[in-house]
C-alpha positions as CSV (number, residue, x, y, z in Angstrom):
1,M,26.1,13.7,-16.8
2,R,22.4,13.9,-16.7
3,N,20.8,16.3,-18.7
4,M,19.2,18.3,-16.5
5,A,16.8,20.5,-18.5
6,N,15.3,17.0,-19.7
7,P,16.4,14.2,-17.4
8,A,13.3,11.8,-17.7
9,F,13.7,11.5,-21.4
10,M,17.2,11.9,-21.6
11,P,18.4,10.0,-18.8
12,D,22.3,9.2,-18.1
13,Q,23.4,5.2,-18.8
14,D,22.8,4.6,-15.4
15,L,19.2,5.4,-15.3
16,R,18.5,4.5,-18.9
17,L,19.8,0.6,-18.3
18,T,17.4,0.8,-14.9
19,I,14.6,1.9,-16.5
20,K,15.0,-1.1,-19.0
21,S,15.3,-3.4,-16.7
22,F,12.4,-2.5,-14.5
23,S,10.6,-2.3,-18.2
24,Q,11.1,-6.4,-18.3
25,I,7.5,-8.2,-17.9
26,A,7.2,-11.4,-15.5
27,P,4.6,-13.2,-17.1
28,W,4.1,-14.7,-13.4
29,R,3.4,-11.6,-11.9
30,T,0.3,-11.1,-14.6
31,V,-1.0,-14.6,-13.7
32,Y,-0.9,-13.9,-10.1
33,H,-3.0,-10.5,-10.4
34,V,-5.3,-11.6,-12.8
35,A,-6.0,-14.8,-10.7
36,E,-6.2,-12.7,-6.9
37,S,-8.5,-10.0,-8.3
38,W,-11.0,-13.0,-9.7
39,L,-10.5,-15.4,-6.2
40,I,-10.9,-12.6,-4.1
41,V,-14.8,-12.2,-6.3
42,V,-15.7,-15.4,-6.3
43,G,-14.9,-15.5,-2.5
44,M,-17.2,-12.7,-1.9
45,I,-19.9,-14.5,-3.8
46,A,-19.8,-17.6,-1.6
47,L,-19.5,-15.9,1.3
48,S,-23.0,-13.9,0.7
49,A,-24.7,-16.2,-1.6
50,W,-23.9,-19.4,-0.3
51,L,-22.4,-19.4,3.6
52,V,-24.6,-16.3,4.2
53,P,-27.5,-16.3,1.9
54,L,-28.9,-13.0,1.3
55,G,-32.2,-12.2,3.1
56,W,-33.5,-9.3,5.4
57,S,-31.4,-10.5,8.4
58,V,-28.9,-7.9,9.5
59,G,-26.2,-10.4,9.1
60,S,-26.9,-11.2,5.4
61,V,-27.7,-7.5,4.4
62,T,-24.6,-6.5,6.1
63,M,-22.5,-9.6,4.1
64,Y,-24.1,-8.5,1.1
65,L,-22.8,-4.7,1.4
66,A,-19.3,-5.9,2.3
67,A,-19.2,-8.2,-0.8
68,V,-20.5,-5.3,-2.8
69,V,-17.5,-3.2,-1.3
70,V,-14.9,-5.5,-2.1
71,I,-16.0,-6.7,-5.6
72,S,-16.5,-2.8,-6.7
73,S,-12.5,-2.9,-5.3
74,R,-11.6,-6.3,-7.7
75,Q,-13.4,-4.4,-10.8
76,H,-11.5,-1.4,-10.4
77,A,-8.3,-3.6,-10.2
78,L,-9.6,-5.1,-13.2
79,M,-9.7,-1.7,-15.1
80,V,-6.4,-1.1,-14.2
81,L,-5.0,-4.5,-15.1
82,T,-6.8,-3.3,-18.6
83,H,-4.6,-0.1,-18.5
84,E,-1.5,-2.4,-18.1
85,G,-2.7,-4.4,-21.7
86,I,-2.9,-1.0,-23.4
87,H,0.5,-0.4,-22.7
88,K,1.6,-4.1,-23.5
89,R,2.8,-5.1,-20.0
90,L,0.5,-7.9,-19.6
91,S,2.7,-10.7,-21.7
92,K,5.9,-10.3,-23.8
93,T,3.4,-11.9,-26.9
94,L,1.2,-8.8,-28.1
95,W,-1.5,-11.7,-28.9
96,V,-1.4,-13.3,-25.7
97,N,-1.7,-9.4,-23.7
98,D,-4.5,-8.6,-25.8
99,M,-6.4,-12.1,-25.2
100,I,-5.9,-11.6,-21.2
101,A,-6.7,-7.7,-21.6
102,R,-10.1,-8.6,-23.6
103,F,-11.5,-11.9,-22.1
104,L,-10.0,-12.0,-18.5
105,V,-9.9,-8.3,-17.6
106,G,-11.5,-5.7,-19.8
107,F,-14.8,-7.1,-21.4
108,P,-15.8,-8.5,-18.0
109,V,-15.8,-4.6,-16.5
110,F,-17.6,-3.8,-19.7
111,I,-14.1,-2.3,-21.4
112,S,-13.3,-2.3,-25.6
113,L,-9.4,-2.8,-25.3
114,S,-9.2,-1.4,-28.6
115,K,-11.3,1.9,-27.7
116,W,-9.7,2.8,-24.3
117,R,-6.0,1.9,-26.0
118,F,-6.8,4.3,-28.6
119,I,-8.1,7.1,-26.2
120,H,-5.3,6.4,-23.6
121,L,-2.8,6.4,-26.3
122,Y,-3.9,9.8,-27.4
123,H,-3.9,10.6,-24.1
124,H,-0.4,10.1,-23.0
125,Q,0.8,11.8,-26.3
126,H,-1.0,15.2,-26.0
127,T,-1.2,15.3,-22.2
128,H,-3.2,18.3,-20.9
129,T,-3.4,20.1,-24.6
130,S,-6.7,20.4,-26.5
131,A,-6.1,17.2,-28.3
132,D,-6.0,15.3,-25.3
133,P,-9.4,13.1,-25.3
134,D,-9.1,12.8,-21.2
135,R,-9.8,16.2,-20.1
136,A,-13.2,15.6,-20.2
137,I,-12.6,13.9,-17.2
138,Y,-9.8,15.9,-14.9
139,A,-10.3,19.6,-16.6
140,R,-13.4,20.6,-14.5
141,Y,-11.5,20.3,-11.2
142,P,-11.7,22.1,-8.8
143,L,-14.8,21.7,-8.8
144,D,-17.4,23.3,-6.2
145,R,-17.5,21.4,-3.5
146,H,-21.1,20.6,-3.3
147,K,-21.3,19.5,-7.3
148,F,-18.4,17.2,-6.5
149,R,-20.5,15.6,-3.8
150,R,-23.7,15.6,-6.4
151,L,-21.5,13.8,-8.8
152,L,-19.9,11.0,-6.1
153,L,-23.7,10.8,-5.0
154,R,-25.2,10.1,-8.8
155,D,-22.3,7.9,-9.1
156,M,-23.2,5.7,-5.9
157,C,-26.8,5.7,-7.5
158,G,-26.0,4.5,-10.7
159,L,-26.7,7.5,-12.7
160,N,-23.8,8.0,-14.2
161,V,-23.2,4.7,-15.1
162,F,-24.0,5.4,-19.2
163,S,-21.5,7.8,-19.4
164,T,-18.9,5.7,-18.2
165,L,-20.1,2.9,-20.5
166,K,-20.0,5.5,-23.2
167,Y,-16.5,6.5,-22.8
168,F,-15.3,2.5,-22.4
169,I,-17.6,0.8,-25.1
170,D,-19.8,1.6,-28.3
171,M,-23.4,0.8,-28.0
172,P,-26.1,1.4,-30.9
173,L,-27.6,4.7,-31.4
174,A,-25.9,6.2,-28.4
175,T,-22.2,6.6,-29.1
176,A,-21.3,7.5,-32.6
177,E,-21.8,11.3,-32.1
178,F,-20.4,11.0,-28.3
179,N,-16.9,9.5,-30.1
180,R,-16.7,12.0,-32.9
181,R,-17.2,14.8,-30.1
182,F,-14.7,13.4,-27.4
183,L,-12.2,11.9,-30.2
184,G,-12.8,13.8,-32.5
185,Q,-14.3,13.2,-36.2
186,E,-11.1,12.2,-37.7
187,R,-10.1,9.7,-35.2
188,A,-13.0,8.4,-34.3
189,R,-12.7,7.4,-38.3
190,Q,-9.7,5.8,-37.4
191,Y,-10.4,3.9,-34.4
192,Q,-13.8,2.4,-35.7
193,Q,-11.0,0.5,-38.2
194,T,-9.7,-1.5,-34.8
195,A,-12.6,-1.7,-33.1
196,D,-13.2,-4.7,-31.1
197,M,-17.1,-4.6,-30.1
198,R,-17.8,-7.9,-32.0
199,A,-15.5,-9.8,-29.6
200,F,-17.4,-8.3,-26.9
201,A,-20.4,-8.8,-27.8
202,F,-19.5,-12.6,-28.5
203,F,-18.1,-12.6,-25.3
204,W,-21.2,-11.6,-23.3
205,I,-23.7,-13.6,-25.3
206,G,-21.3,-16.6,-24.1
207,V,-21.3,-15.5,-20.3
208,L,-25.0,-14.6,-20.7
209,G,-25.4,-18.1,-22.4
210,G,-23.9,-20.6,-19.8
211,I,-25.0,-19.0,-16.8
212,V,-28.4,-19.8,-18.1
213,F,-27.3,-23.3,-19.3
214,L,-25.8,-24.2,-15.8
215,S,-28.3,-22.3,-13.5
216,G,-30.8,-20.8,-14.8
217,F,-32.4,-17.4,-14.5
218,S,-31.3,-17.6,-10.8
219,G,-27.8,-17.6,-12.2
220,V,-28.4,-14.4,-14.2
221,W,-29.7,-12.7,-10.9
222,L,-27.1,-13.9,-9.0
223,L,-25.1,-11.4,-11.9
224,V,-27.3,-8.7,-11.2
225,L,-26.7,-8.8,-7.5
226,Y,-23.1,-9.1,-7.6
227,W,-21.8,-7.6,-10.6
228,L,-24.0,-4.9,-11.7
229,V,-25.0,-3.2,-8.7
230,P,-20.9,-3.1,-7.5
231,Y,-20.1,-1.9,-11.4
232,C,-23.0,0.5,-11.5
233,T,-22.9,1.9,-7.9
234,L,-19.0,2.1,-5.8
235,T,-17.2,1.4,-9.0
236,Q,-18.3,4.1,-10.6
237,V,-16.9,5.9,-7.4
238,F,-13.8,5.0,-6.8
239,F,-13.0,5.2,-10.9
240,R,-14.5,8.8,-10.4
241,I,-11.9,9.9,-7.8
242,R,-8.8,8.0,-9.2
243,G,-9.2,9.6,-12.8
244,A,-9.8,13.0,-10.7
245,I,-6.5,12.4,-8.8
246,E,-4.4,11.4,-11.3
247,H,-4.7,15.1,-13.6
248,G,-7.5,17.2,-11.6
249,N,-5.9,20.6,-10.3
250,V,-2.4,20.1,-11.1
251,P,0.8,23.0,-10.6
252,D,1.8,23.1,-14.3
253,P,0.1,20.9,-17.0
254,T,2.9,21.8,-19.5
255,H,5.4,20.4,-17.0
256,A,6.2,16.7,-17.0
257,Y,6.4,16.3,-13.8
258,R,3.7,18.7,-12.5
259,Q,1.3,17.4,-15.0
260,T,0.2,14.7,-13.4
261,R,0.9,13.6,-9.5
262,T,2.2,10.4,-7.8
263,Y,-0.3,10.0,-4.4
264,F,0.7,8.0,-1.4
265,L,-1.9,6.0,0.6
266,T,-2.3,3.6,3.2
267,P,-2.5,0.3,2.0
268,L,-6.2,-0.2,2.9
269,L,-7.1,2.7,1.2
270,A,-5.0,1.5,-2.0
271,F,-7.1,-1.8,-2.0
272,F,-9.9,0.2,-3.3
273,F,-8.7,3.6,-4.9
274,A,-5.6,2.9,-5.9
275,P,-5.2,-0.9,-6.8
276,K,-1.9,-2.5,-8.3
277,Q,0.0,0.6,-7.8
278,V,-1.7,3.3,-9.7
279,N,-1.2,5.8,-7.9
280,Y,2.4,5.8,-9.1
281,H,1.0,7.9,-11.9
282,L,4.0,10.6,-12.3
283,E,6.1,7.5,-12.8
284,H,4.0,6.0,-15.5
285,H,3.5,8.7,-17.7
286,L,7.5,8.8,-17.2
287,Y,8.3,5.9,-18.5
288,P,4.9,3.8,-19.9
289,S,6.9,1.2,-20.8
290,V,7.3,0.0,-16.5
291,P,4.9,-2.5,-16.0
292,F,2.8,-1.4,-12.7
293,Y,4.6,-3.9,-10.3
294,N,7.8,-2.2,-10.3
295,L,6.7,1.6,-10.0
296,P,7.9,1.7,-6.5
297,R,10.9,0.3,-7.1
298,L,11.0,3.2,-10.1
299,H,9.6,6.2,-7.7
300,A,12.4,5.0,-4.8
301,V,14.9,5.7,-8.0
302,L,13.8,8.8,-9.6
303,R,13.0,9.9,-6.0
304,D,16.9,10.1,-5.3
305,T,17.9,11.4,-8.9
306,V,15.7,13.0,-10.6
307,Y,12.8,14.5,-9.0
308,P,14.6,16.9,-6.1
309,D,15.9,19.1,-9.1
310,E,12.5,18.9,-11.4
311,Q,10.3,19.8,-8.0
312,A,8.6,16.4,-8.7
313,Y,4.8,16.2,-7.9
314,C,4.1,13.9,-5.4
315,E,1.9,14.2,-2.1
316,A,-0.6,12.4,0.6
317,F,-3.4,11.1,-1.2
318,P,-5.7,13.4,1.5
319,M,-4.0,15.9,0.0
320,S,-4.5,15.6,-3.4
321,L,-8.8,14.8,-2.6
322,R,-8.8,18.0,-1.2
323,K,-7.1,19.9,-4.2
324,L,-10.1,18.4,-6.0
325,V,-12.9,21.0,-4.7
326,A,-12.8,24.5,-4.7
């Protein structure tokens, strides 16, 4: 019989075997999803920069804005894939997992795998407690609707990107105090022993050097237009909303099934706000060993077994959004 006092962490044998099956890593899926994200980015740059060159015509401006929107969505997807790397779900081999997570998905969107892994695993261990470093992301909700709109407007204008960068990477003279305040003195010291910022710096030196060598400073201009502009604007909005919905204004922060939410949205909205099945956040917190591509199947199993007894917190995306504002 299933232990209904804590079924998620003491499942019956059938559920245990199901979780074990769903936790298997399929490397070809990693290859597909990483390649898909980058091919969409390259395709949008090609459409906007070469087929419809950026200028002052309505068509070229429209194409550029469409490119910014779509590239932002794929930057958000790369963030989610980095999150998979944090949990070692990109490859069965750790060094391959970390190479992919750093050089193919994390570093390009200005994420230190070491820093985010350090923060995020503490978040899983101490969710909704004073020891959770991610409380700064979700504890403010529900937020006054005017303040929430101003926050999103600042994201859209690139005014909050520096805070995001301090969260994800270390910057000289900017993040030492932030790390101590955000992580605590002892955790900040432990993190420094695992930091990968030297590799991050070499990566971006290599990228910039390669761009200048191959295409001169016109290539740098393309990097600004088609990578930095999306990242500093819409990517911040997508990341803000997703981060807020995952834990903001939940019914019971002390209950494993009600301290985060799974939210449902159309495929089009998911492309922007919840790429790579990241909306199945309750399932991820219950069983972080399950890769993102198996989370919908895990949800279906739990919906029919555990969730009715535990009143698991699942709702529609618009309802979740409304709960972020007071």
